[in-house]
N, C-alpha and C positions, 0 to 999 in steps of 0.2 A: 327453558326456551326451546321451541321447536323451530328448526331451520332446515328446510328441505328444498331440493332443486328438481325441476321437471316433474312436478306432482300432478297427477291426473285428477281433474275436477269434473264431476258429473252435473249436468244441468238439464233437468227433465230427462228426456231420452237421448240427449246429446252429451258430448264430453270434449274436453280439451286439456292441454298441458300448459300449465303456467310455469314460467322460467324459474321463479323462486318464491317461496312462501315462508315468512317468519312470523311466529306467534309467541307473544309474551303475555301471560295472564289472559285477559279477555279481549285483547287487541291484536289484530293481524296486519302485517304489511305484505303486500303483493307486488312483486317486481316483474315487469315484462319488458324485454329488450326488443327493439325494432331496428334492424340494421339496414333497412332500405334508405333510399335517398328522397323519398316522398314523405312529407309530414303526415302524421295520422291525427285523428280527432283527439282532443285533449282528454285527460283522465276523467273529467267530470261528465263528459258526454259520449265517450267511446263505448259502443255497444258490446264489444268483446270484453272490455273491462267490467261492464255491468254483469255480463254472464259469469265471468270468473268470480266476481264478488258474491253473486247469488250462490255459486258453487261452494264458496267458503262458508257462507252463512248456513247452508243446508248440511254441509259435512261436519261442521263444528258448531253445535247449537249453543255453546257457551260464549261464542264470539259476539261482542256487541258493536265493534268498530272494525272496518277494513279500510286501510289506507292504500290506495293504488298509486304505483309509481311507474310511469312509462318513460323509458330511457332510449333516446335516439342518438347514439354516439356520433354517427357520421354527420348529423345536423347540429350537434351540440345542444340538444333540446331535452328537457326533463319536464314532464307533466305529473302533477300530484293532486290527489283529491281523496278526502275521507268520507266514507259512507257509514251511516249509523243504522243499526238494525231496526230500531224502533221507528225512526223517521223515514227511512228509505226502502226498507224491504218490500213493502207493498207495491210501490211504483216500479221497482226493479223487476219484481216477479211478473207484473203485468206487461211491461215492455218486452222482456225476453220471451215470454210465452207468446205474445203477439207476433214477434218476428218469426219464431219457429212455426207457429200455426200458418202464417202467411206463406212460408216456404213450402209447407206440406200441401197447402190447398191453393196453390197459385194457378192462375190462368194466363193465357198469352197476353191478355190485356195488362197484366202486371209487369211485363217485361220492359225494362228501360235500358237499352244498350248504352254502354259507357266503358270507362277504363277498367271497371271491375270485371268485365267480361273475359279478359285474358286469363283469369284464374278459374273460370267455370268449365267443368268437364262436359257441359252440354253445349259449348260454343258451336261445335260443328253442326248441331241439329237445331239451333235456335232460329225460329222464324222471324223474331224481331230483328236480330242481327242481319239476317239475310235480306229482310225488307229494306233496311237502311243501306246496306252495301249495294244492293241492286240498282238503286238510284245513281250511285256513283259509277257503277259499271256501265250502265247504259249511256252515261254522259262522257265516259272516258274510254270508250272502246277504241283501242289503238288501230285496229285493222280496218274499221269502217267498211267491212265487207258483208255485214249481215245484221239483221235485227236479233239481238240477244234474246234468249228464251225468258219466259216468265219465271217467277220465283219457284225454286224447288229445293229440296233438302238433299244433301250428299248421301244420306242413308236411304234415299228412295230413288237412287239412280237405277231404274229398272231396265234400261236398254243401253246398248253400246252408244247409240246416238246421244242419249242423255249425258253419258259420261264424257263424250267429246265436247258437248256444250259446256259442261261443268269445268272441264280442263281449260277451255278458252276463257271462262270467267276468272278462274284462278290466276291465269297469266296476266290478265288485265289488272286484277286487284293487286297483284304483287308489284306490277309496274307503277301503279298509282301510289302504293305505300312507299316504295323506294323514292318516288319523286317528292312526296310530302316530306320525308325525312331529309332529303338532300336540300330542298329549298328552305325548309325551316332552319336547318343547321347554318346555311349561308346567311339567312336573315339574322339569326342570333349572333353569329360571329361579327356581323357588321354593326352590332349594338342594339338590335331590335329586341323587344321584350315579348315573350310568349307566356301568358298567364299559366301558372302551375308548373313551369319548366324553367330550368336554369342551365346555362352553358357550363360544362365541366370539362376540364382538360384530362385526357387519358394518356398516361405516359406511353411512349413508343416502346415496342418490343426490343429488348437488348439482343444485339447480334454481334458476334465476333467475326470481323471481316479479314483479319490477318492471323491465320492459324499459326504461322511461324513465330510471330511475336507472342502469341498466347502460350505456345509451348515453352518459349524461353522464360516466360513469367512463372510457369508452374513446374518446370523440370526438376527443381529441387524438392518438390512436394509430391509428385506423381511419377509412376513408371510410364514408359511409352505406351504399354498396353492399356493402362488406366486412362491415359489421356485420349487414346484412340477410341475408347468406349464412349467418351463424351462427345466425339465428333460425328457430324452427320454430313455425308458426302452426297452431293447431288449427281445422279447419273447423267443428267443432261449436261451439266457443266463439265464433268469429267470426260464425257464423250466428245464434247467440243474441243477440249484440250488435246485429246488423242488425235482427233480428225485433223487438227491444225498442223500436225507433224507428218501426216500421211501425204504421199505423192498426189499430184493433181489427178482427179478422176477416181481416186481410191478412198475418198473421205467417207462416203456412205458405207463402203465395205468395212472400213476401219471401225466405224461405230458398231456395225453389226457383229464384227468379230469380238470387240470389247464386251458387248452384251452377252454373247455366248460364253466367253471366258469367265465372266463374273458369275454367271449362273452355274457353270461347271464347278467353279471354286467354292460355290455356296456362299459367295460374298454378297449376293444380291438375290432378292426374291420379289415377285410381283404380288401386290396386295389383292385381296378379293375384289372382283369387279363391282362397280356400282351401276345403278340403272337410272335412267331418266326418260321421260316421255318427250319426244320431239315431234313437231308437226311434220307430217309427210306432205311433200309437194303434190298437189292434185290438179286435175283439170278444173276449169271453172264450173263445169257441169257437175262434177263430183262434189265440189264445195256447196253448190246449190242444194244438192240432194241431202247433204249432211245437216244443213241448218233448217230444213223444212220439218 
């Protein structure tokens, strides 16, 4: 019996890794785990499983049957289907070749924006996605101070003015997306049903709020240094405590002195700076020039 994990299967000029493949005699069992929270197509119709099955038939010419098992532990789902070489090979070959050929010879007319787009490396340059989102952008422009530009692609931002317009669109779309998530969550929490989505509880982050009690709990297991290495001290909170003990009028100076002392003692360091684009306040005339 052959039992291998993470085996590479070639399908035409493509390839993929199947989680587990077991072969006994002329029959094979192909197991693929899906750990996401969204159900996938069942084993009988799943295109990925068809491709894996084709890969098994082509790699092992003595295999007459491939039984596919799709396991989704988080959804408690198992899909199983058996493909027969004589009965199914031709239609599997035709379907998978058709999918690959269509991907290679696609045109913009073939683009259909949907949930699958978040996995596509061409998302930023996709004209179909831009066309769909521009309709939302134009209707949801929060500033109402300008006519937003026509469709353009981020990789074709040829002028600073174009980049300014794109930045504005990005801000509007982020606001729209955040609003959709917020209101849909509220709707679901009130008992509403959203097709394809279910409300799931996410456990809150564990936080120790009494360090003294925490130390008393573990002092027979850890040294003070070991316990200290697991502690995270907020400079802001520490500075407020120090400033509270300083004389009136000296609180800011106490915070500044504490900061200097902590840097000198190498007990604190500043992380690398991050960057963000912020809109600069301009005159109305400058704004008009920007959007023309």
